[in-house]
LUMRO-672200 format. One record per residue (C-alpha): y, z, x; residue number from 1; residue in three letters. Coordinates in nm, 4 decimals. Example, Ala and Ser with C-alpha at 12.3 -4.5 7.8 and 13.67 -1.06 7.14 Angstrom:
REM residues 2
<node <-0.4500,0.7800,1.2300>,1,ALA>;
<node <-0.1060,0.7140,1.3670>,2,SER>;
***
This chain:
REM residues 81
<node <17.6161,7.2719,10.4138>,1,UNK>;
<node <17.3992,7.4011,10.6962>,2,UNK>;
<node <17.2812,7.7599,10.7000>,3,UNK>;
<node <17.1508,7.9696,10.9839>,4,UNK>;
<node <16.9639,8.2959,11.0208>,5,UNK>;
<node <17.2048,8.5823,11.0578>,6,UNK>;
<node <17.2456,8.9531,10.9929>,7,UNK>;
<node <17.2549,9.0911,10.6397>,8,UNK>;
<node <17.0983,8.8546,10.3904>,9,UNK>;
<node <16.9244,8.6489,10.6580>,10,UNK>;
<node <17.1462,8.3443,10.6034>,11,UNK>;
<node <17.5014,8.2524,10.6785>,12,UNK>;
<node <17.7005,7.9377,10.6287>,13,UNK>;
<node <17.8116,7.7090,10.9060>,14,UNK>;
<node <18.1648,7.7852,11.0192>,15,UNK>;
<node <18.4524,7.6307,10.8285>,16,UNK>;
<node <18.5518,7.4384,11.1407>,17,UNK>;
<node <18.2079,7.2800,11.1789>,18,UNK>;
<node <18.1966,7.1885,10.8071>,19,UNK>;
<node <18.5394,7.0263,10.8254>,20,UNK>;
<node <18.4466,6.8363,11.1430>,21,UNK>;
<node <18.1279,6.7123,10.9775>,22,UNK>;
<node <18.3236,6.6008,10.6717>,23,UNK>;
<node <18.5717,6.4135,10.8875>,24,UNK>;
<node <18.2826,6.2382,11.0640>,25,UNK>;
<node <18.1285,6.1328,10.7317>,26,UNK>;
<node <18.4571,6.0109,10.5856>,27,UNK>;
<node <18.5407,5.8389,10.9146>,28,UNK>;
<node <18.2449,5.6087,10.8523>,29,UNK>;
<node <18.4532,5.4735,10.5597>,30,UNK>;
<node <18.1784,5.4743,10.2952>,31,UNK>;
<node <18.2454,5.3107,9.9586>,32,UNK>;
<node <18.0002,5.5478,9.7855>,33,UNK>;
<node <17.9494,5.9165,9.8612>,34,UNK>;
<node <17.6759,6.1256,9.6963>,35,UNK>;
<node <17.7387,6.4991,9.6969>,36,UNK>;
<node <17.4555,6.7456,9.6299>,37,UNK>;
<node <17.5370,7.1124,9.5967>,38,UNK>;
<node <17.3590,7.4280,9.4841>,39,UNK>;
<node <17.6832,7.6260,9.4520>,40,UNK>;
<node <17.9473,7.5373,9.1889>,41,UNK>;
<node <18.2358,7.6728,9.3987>,42,UNK>;
<node <18.1411,7.4712,9.7083>,43,UNK>;
<node <18.0893,7.1658,9.4882>,44,UNK>;
<node <18.4429,7.2070,9.3506>,45,UNK>;
<node <18.5834,7.2510,9.7025>,46,UNK>;
<node <18.4040,6.9457,9.8414>,47,UNK>;
<node <18.4826,6.7329,9.5343>,48,UNK>;
<node <18.8519,6.8143,9.5813>,49,UNK>;
<node <18.8299,6.7057,9.9461>,50,UNK>;
<node <18.6669,6.3791,9.8422>,51,UNK>;
<node <18.9376,6.3248,9.5806>,52,UNK>;
<node <19.2058,6.3810,9.8429>,53,UNK>;
<node <19.0311,6.1201,10.0603>,54,UNK>;
<node <19.0611,5.8580,9.7847>,55,UNK>;
<node <18.7263,5.8966,9.6092>,56,UNK>;
<node <18.6865,5.9159,9.2323>,57,UNK>;
<node <18.4048,6.0924,9.0513>,58,UNK>;
<node <18.1907,5.8150,8.9041>,59,UNK>;
<node <17.9066,6.0160,8.7506>,60,UNK>;
<node <17.7373,6.3516,8.7868>,61,UNK>;
<node <17.4404,6.5474,8.6608>,62,UNK>;
<node <17.2801,6.8877,8.6978>,63,UNK>;
<node <16.9177,6.9003,8.8142>,64,UNK>;
<node <16.6902,7.1993,8.7524>,65,UNK>;
<node <16.4660,7.1973,9.0604>,66,UNK>;
<node <16.3605,7.5592,9.0120>,67,UNK>;
<node <16.2575,7.6086,8.6476>,68,UNK>;
<node <16.2615,7.9674,8.5298>,69,UNK>;
<node <16.5499,8.0609,8.7618>,70,UNK>;
<node <16.9271,8.0379,8.7318>,71,UNK>;
<node <16.9471,7.7971,9.0283>,72,UNK>;
<node <17.0524,7.4377,8.9630>,73,UNK>;
<node <17.1681,7.1507,9.1829>,74,UNK>;
<node <17.4770,6.9467,9.1018>,75,UNK>;
<node <17.4497,6.5829,9.2086>,76,UNK>;
<node <17.7562,6.3581,9.1911>,77,UNK>;
<node <17.8436,6.0043,9.2893>,78,UNK>;
<node <18.1955,5.9378,9.4160>,79,UNK>;
<node <18.3296,5.5861,9.4719>,80,UNK>;
<node <18.6417,5.4301,9.6220>,81,UNK>;
***
């Protein structure tokens, strides 16, 4: 998900409409494998559900600690058709 400088915390997410359009573009390419990387469990769950609705199945996943000593982790998952 793209982020942009904005008021408040200095970052804001791309609009829902632009995220959905980007997802449609990616799925329109008809990939057989889709790798999803997310730093937020709730957005991972949302995007995984969208992939499931598009006919993908979760093949494997892992959590990667790119920032040791913090609570931040990345979820990386492979979805296949």
